[in-house]
Legacy VTK file of the C-alpha trace (Angstrom):
# vtk DataFile Version 3.0
C-alpha trace
ASCII
DATASET POLYDATA
POINTS 172 float
-13.800 0.101 19.840
-14.079 -0.005 15.938
-11.466 -2.564 14.227
-12.028 -2.556 10.317
-9.951 -4.792 7.804
-10.339 -3.949 4.182
-8.914 -6.898 2.236
-7.249 -6.548 -1.185
-10.492 -6.965 -3.702
-14.073 -6.527 -2.599
-14.009 -8.197 0.487
-14.749 -6.273 3.867
-14.645 -7.363 7.514
-15.750 -4.661 9.980
-15.475 -5.695 13.600
-16.998 -3.759 16.280
-16.724 -3.905 19.924
-18.853 -1.916 22.287
-17.859 -1.674 25.984
-20.661 -0.368 28.226
-19.227 -1.891 31.522
-21.228 -5.072 31.697
-18.649 -6.820 29.455
-20.916 -7.039 26.425
-19.105 -7.183 23.200
-21.118 -7.496 19.845
-19.010 -8.466 16.696
-20.393 -8.228 13.113
-18.668 -9.454 10.066
-19.935 -8.095 6.861
-18.918 -10.184 3.828
-19.109 -8.649 0.288
-22.161 -9.685 -1.120
-25.584 -10.412 0.860
-23.813 -12.676 3.456
-24.117 -11.292 7.028
-22.978 -12.678 10.168
-23.514 -11.045 13.578
-21.750 -12.469 16.589
-22.042 -11.415 20.287
-19.824 -12.369 23.131
-20.949 -11.806 26.817
-18.193 -12.354 29.376
-17.483 -11.182 33.008
-14.081 -12.280 33.730
-10.786 -13.937 32.443
-12.856 -15.991 30.075
-11.804 -17.106 26.944
-14.186 -17.244 23.887
-13.242 -18.335 20.598
-15.629 -17.701 17.724
-15.664 -19.438 14.079
-17.477 -18.121 11.229
-17.750 -20.243 8.085
-18.861 -18.253 4.932
-20.537 -19.824 1.868
-17.616 -21.109 -0.236
-13.989 -21.712 0.603
-13.704 -18.750 2.871
-13.076 -18.920 6.658
-12.796 -16.274 9.477
-12.164 -17.546 12.671
-12.447 -14.977 15.483
-10.881 -15.364 18.795
-11.383 -13.030 21.925
-8.860 -13.568 24.908
-9.837 -11.656 27.988
-6.933 -11.414 30.442
-8.554 -8.732 32.607
-10.665 -5.418 32.332
-8.304 -3.735 29.635
-7.058 -6.255 27.070
-8.999 -7.513 24.064
-6.826 -9.133 21.602
-8.598 -10.265 18.349
-7.126 -12.602 15.425
-8.634 -12.896 11.970
-7.325 -15.778 9.984
-8.437 -15.396 6.144
-8.488 -18.150 3.639
-4.924 -18.553 2.296
-1.656 -17.497 4.095
-3.054 -14.120 5.002
-3.285 -13.423 8.858
-4.092 -10.122 10.336
-3.696 -10.242 14.409
-5.190 -7.006 16.143
-4.463 -6.128 19.640
-5.607 -3.232 21.557
-4.569 -2.450 25.226
-6.364 0.672 26.998
-6.805 2.094 30.611
-10.575 2.935 29.965
-13.451 2.927 27.657
-11.286 4.719 24.838
-12.037 4.075 21.127
-9.454 3.007 19.028
-10.080 2.640 15.030
-7.552 0.756 13.155
-7.670 0.384 9.571
-5.337 -1.802 7.224
-5.235 -1.505 3.402
-3.185 -3.703 1.439
-3.086 -6.009 -1.988
-0.756 -8.961 -1.172
-0.268 -11.704 1.415
1.279 -9.334 3.838
0.878 -9.449 7.561
0.254 -6.235 9.355
0.413 -6.221 13.351
-0.893 -3.076 14.809
-0.514 -2.226 18.498
-1.775 0.823 20.138
-0.834 1.798 23.749
-1.956 5.054 25.466
-3.017 6.339 28.785
-5.566 8.680 27.995
-9.082 9.181 26.399
-7.280 10.227 23.096
-8.308 8.845 19.707
-5.622 7.313 17.583
-6.642 6.439 14.013
-4.002 4.403 12.040
-3.839 3.778 8.222
-1.450 1.719 6.573
-1.163 1.521 2.985
1.265 -0.598 0.729
1.582 -3.026 -2.066
4.811 -4.694 -1.700
6.509 -7.285 0.312
7.157 -5.056 3.335
6.236 -5.844 6.789
5.094 -2.657 8.825
4.812 -3.141 12.490
3.735 0.037 14.299
3.532 1.032 17.720
2.111 4.262 19.251
2.832 5.336 22.967
0.203 7.987 23.902
0.485 9.865 27.016
-1.485 12.905 26.335
-2.920 15.084 23.484
0.350 15.214 21.520
1.168 13.750 18.107
3.537 10.606 18.173
5.757 9.635 15.218
5.592 5.990 14.299
8.282 3.561 14.086
8.573 1.423 11.127
10.458 -1.668 10.784
10.763 -3.008 7.336
11.453 -6.475 6.134
15.176 -6.697 6.754
17.606 -4.980 9.474
16.426 -1.377 8.405
14.636 0.714 11.216
12.956 4.111 10.138
11.463 6.485 12.720
9.178 8.035 10.002
7.564 6.958 6.841
9.859 6.036 4.072
8.472 7.820 0.762
7.698 5.202 -1.960
8.188 2.145 0.460
4.411 2.802 2.223
2.315 5.558 3.230
1.824 5.693 7.192
-0.711 8.330 8.770
-1.084 9.195 12.230
-3.690 11.784 12.923
-5.585 12.941 16.084
-9.173 13.688 15.804
LINES 1 173
172 0 1 2 3 4 5 6 7 8 9 10 11 12 13 14 15 16 17 18 19 20 21 22 23 24 25 26 27 28 29 30 31 32 33 34 35 36 37 38 39 40 41 42 43 44 45 46 47 48 49 50 51 52 53 54 55 56 57 58 59 60 61 62 63 64 65 66 67 68 69 70 71 72 73 74 75 76 77 78 79 80 81 82 83 84 85 86 87 88 89 90 91 92 93 94 95 96 97 98 99 100 101 102 103 104 105 106 107 108 109 110 111 112 113 114 115 116 117 118 119 120 121 122 123 124 125 126 127 128 129 130 131 132 133 134 135 136 137 138 139 140 141 142 143 144 145 146 147 148 149 150 151 152 153 154 155 156 157 158 159 160 161 162 163 164 165 166 167 168 169 170 171
């Protein structure tokens, strides 16, 4: 699986999880500049492995992997300041789930992908306002699934709202 978070500005934090059946999960964090911190997690059951990275300067990036069975790997990244980006992926096999989040403010973007087949579901969220965009995709075959967006407030939208954000779901 590939999880990549692009922060407003030059900061970039790609995380990569390679599942090979032997429960090996290498994670790598690349900071804007020459700083690089590779992380590696080995487990073989419902063990909890908290990881923490301290960059040069005031930036702090704790990573936590919670393993509750062979199919769930939630990751959470806490950035310096009020920014929080929880990512959670549930799958039923060695499927790849690339997630990419772009924003330019202290917004929180929870993404959750659920499916029951070997299909790839790339999601991309772009916005620059105070809107919160939780996305949920239910995937049960090679079909394309519309996204459901809940903006800040009681409004519910089954598809993208022009001018309020840009949401892309495509199958590769």
